[in-house]
Structures are given as structure tokens and as C-alpha cells.
C-alpha positions as CSV (number, residue, x, y, z in Angstrom):
1,M,-29.8,37.0,-27.2
2,T,-30.7,33.7,-28.9
3,T,-30.0,35.1,-32.3
4,V,-26.6,36.6,-31.2
5,V,-25.4,33.4,-29.6
6,S,-26.4,31.3,-32.6
7,I,-24.8,33.8,-35.0
8,R,-21.5,33.7,-33.0
9,Y,-21.6,29.9,-33.0
10,F,-21.9,29.6,-36.8
11,D,-19.7,32.7,-37.5
12,T,-16.8,32.1,-35.1
13,Y,-16.8,29.0,-32.9
14,K,-18.0,26.3,-35.3
15,N,-14.7,26.1,-37.0
16,V,-12.5,26.6,-33.9
17,Q,-10.1,23.7,-33.3
18,P,-10.0,21.8,-31.0
19,K,-13.7,21.4,-30.4
20,P,-14.7,21.7,-26.7
21,E,-15.4,18.5,-24.9
22,I,-19.2,18.1,-24.5
23,Q,-20.6,16.0,-21.7
24,W,-24.3,15.7,-21.7
25,G,-26.0,15.4,-18.3
26,F,-25.0,16.3,-14.8
27,S,-21.7,15.1,-13.5
28,S,-23.1,15.0,-9.9
29,L,-26.2,15.6,-7.9
30,G,-24.6,18.8,-6.5
31,N,-24.3,20.3,-10.0
32,F,-28.0,19.6,-10.7
33,L,-29.0,21.2,-7.4
34,N,-26.9,24.2,-8.2
35,S,-28.7,24.7,-11.5
36,L,-32.1,24.1,-10.0
37,G,-32.6,27.7,-9.0
38,T,-31.7,29.0,-12.5
39,I,-34.1,26.5,-14.0
40,A,-36.9,27.4,-11.6
41,F,-36.6,31.2,-11.9
42,A,-36.1,31.2,-15.7
43,F,-39.8,30.5,-16.0
44,S,-41.2,32.7,-13.3
45,Q,-43.2,35.9,-13.5
46,Q,-45.8,34.8,-11.0
47,D,-46.3,38.2,-9.5
48,Q,-48.0,39.3,-12.8
49,T,-50.4,36.3,-12.9
50,F,-53.6,37.9,-11.5
51,L,-53.0,41.2,-13.4
52,V,-52.6,39.3,-16.7
53,Y,-55.7,37.3,-15.9
54,K,-57.8,40.4,-15.2
55,T,-56.7,42.1,-18.4
56,L,-57.9,39.4,-20.7
57,K,-61.0,40.4,-22.8
58,N,-62.9,37.4,-21.6
59,P,-61.1,36.2,-18.5
60,T,-61.7,32.5,-18.2
61,V,-59.5,29.8,-16.8
62,G,-59.3,28.1,-20.2
63,R,-58.1,31.2,-21.9
64,Y,-55.5,32.0,-19.2
65,T,-54.3,28.4,-19.3
66,L,-53.7,28.6,-23.0
67,L,-51.9,32.0,-22.7
68,A,-49.7,30.7,-19.8
69,T,-48.9,27.5,-21.7
70,L,-47.9,29.4,-24.9
71,A,-45.7,31.8,-22.8
72,M,-44.0,28.9,-21.1
73,I,-43.4,27.1,-24.5
74,I,-41.8,30.3,-25.9
75,Q,-39.6,30.7,-22.9
76,L,-38.6,27.1,-23.1
77,I,-37.6,27.4,-26.8
78,I,-35.5,30.6,-26.0
79,C,-33.7,28.9,-23.1
80,I,-33.0,25.7,-25.0
81,N,-31.6,27.7,-28.0
82,V,-29.3,29.9,-25.9
83,G,-28.2,26.9,-23.8
84,T,-27.6,24.6,-26.8
85,W,-25.6,27.1,-28.9
86,G,-23.7,28.4,-25.9
87,Y,-22.8,24.9,-24.8
88,M,-21.9,23.8,-28.3
89,S,-19.6,26.8,-28.6
90,F,-17.8,26.5,-25.2
91,G,-18.4,22.9,-24.0
92,N,-17.9,22.4,-20.3
93,D,-16.1,25.8,-20.0
94,I,-19.4,27.7,-20.3
95,Q,-20.1,30.4,-17.7
96,D,-23.4,30.8,-15.9
97,D,-24.0,33.9,-17.9
98,V,-23.5,32.9,-21.6
99,L,-22.4,36.5,-22.5
100,Q,-19.4,36.3,-20.2
101,N,-17.8,33.7,-22.4
102,Y,-17.4,36.1,-25.3
103,P,-14.6,38.7,-25.4
104,L,-15.4,42.3,-24.5
105,S,-14.0,43.5,-27.8
106,D,-16.9,41.8,-29.7
107,H,-19.2,44.7,-30.8
108,L,-22.2,42.4,-31.3
109,I,-21.9,40.9,-27.9
110,L,-21.4,44.4,-26.4
111,A,-24.6,45.6,-28.0
112,T,-26.4,42.6,-26.7
113,R,-25.2,43.3,-23.2
114,C,-26.4,46.9,-23.5
115,V,-29.8,45.8,-24.7
116,Y,-30.1,43.2,-22.0
117,T,-29.1,45.8,-19.4
118,V,-31.7,48.3,-20.6
119,T,-34.3,45.5,-20.6
120,M,-33.5,44.6,-17.0
121,I,-33.7,48.2,-15.9
122,L,-37.1,48.6,-17.6
123,I,-38.5,45.4,-16.3
124,F,-37.6,46.0,-12.7
125,P,-40.5,48.4,-11.9
126,T,-43.0,45.8,-13.2
127,A,-42.3,43.7,-10.1
128,Y,-43.9,46.5,-8.1
129,Y,-46.8,47.2,-10.4
130,P,-49.1,44.5,-9.0
131,V,-48.6,45.7,-5.5
132,R,-49.5,49.3,-6.5
133,H,-52.4,48.0,-8.6
134,F,-54.0,45.9,-5.9
135,L,-53.5,48.2,-2.9
């Protein structure tokens, strides 16, 4: 999704006039509190923590800390890229789901939506795997 959003910015929305008005920061405390849930759950997969720890070759706290830190950094980079390019494309008119801003007739965006849907369908059972594994 990061690649598609950045491609669409440079391909289509960079030269669109007028440029969207960009306001950095939160306009109110309520807007920040509304986005807090998204911020918190963008970096969560805590139900897999013990399973990942147990599957390490040499499960130590140091190795797991390094793995978790690298995973969080990768997730942070992806979220910042999608957010930045989406916000630069649409300004304050950006939707909560970045893909909703693009027209349904865009084939690249449609393919991205399909891949995202398949990913969500395949990831859903992983939420129940730790329960099955530890019972």
C-alpha cells in the first residue's frame, strides 16, 4: 500500500491544482483522542508475543527485544509513508482509510484493495492460533 500511495502521489496528485491545504498538528484535543485508537492498534499484535518468543532458535529476552524493536520500526516506517503521501495528496480532506480517497475506476487502487482484503482474510485466523496452541 505504501508503494501504491506514493506512486499515485507522484503520478497524479503532485501536479493537481489547487494544492490541498495542509495543516500540521491536531486542530483540537478531540481530534487527537479520536486518532489515538488508530495509533495504538496500528502497532499491536500482542496475542502473538509468546508464540514468537517460543519459536526463536535461542529464546532470550535480548533477542526478542531486538526482534520486537525491528518490527516496530518497520511498522512505523510503513505508517509514516502511507500517512505522509496520503496527506500530501489530499490535505485535510483525507479519509480514515487512505484507499477511500481514490476513485473506484483506478485499477491500481482496485488491485491494492483486493490484495488488502485477501491479507485481512488470511490474517484473521492467526488471532485464534495462540489460543489453540496453548490450550
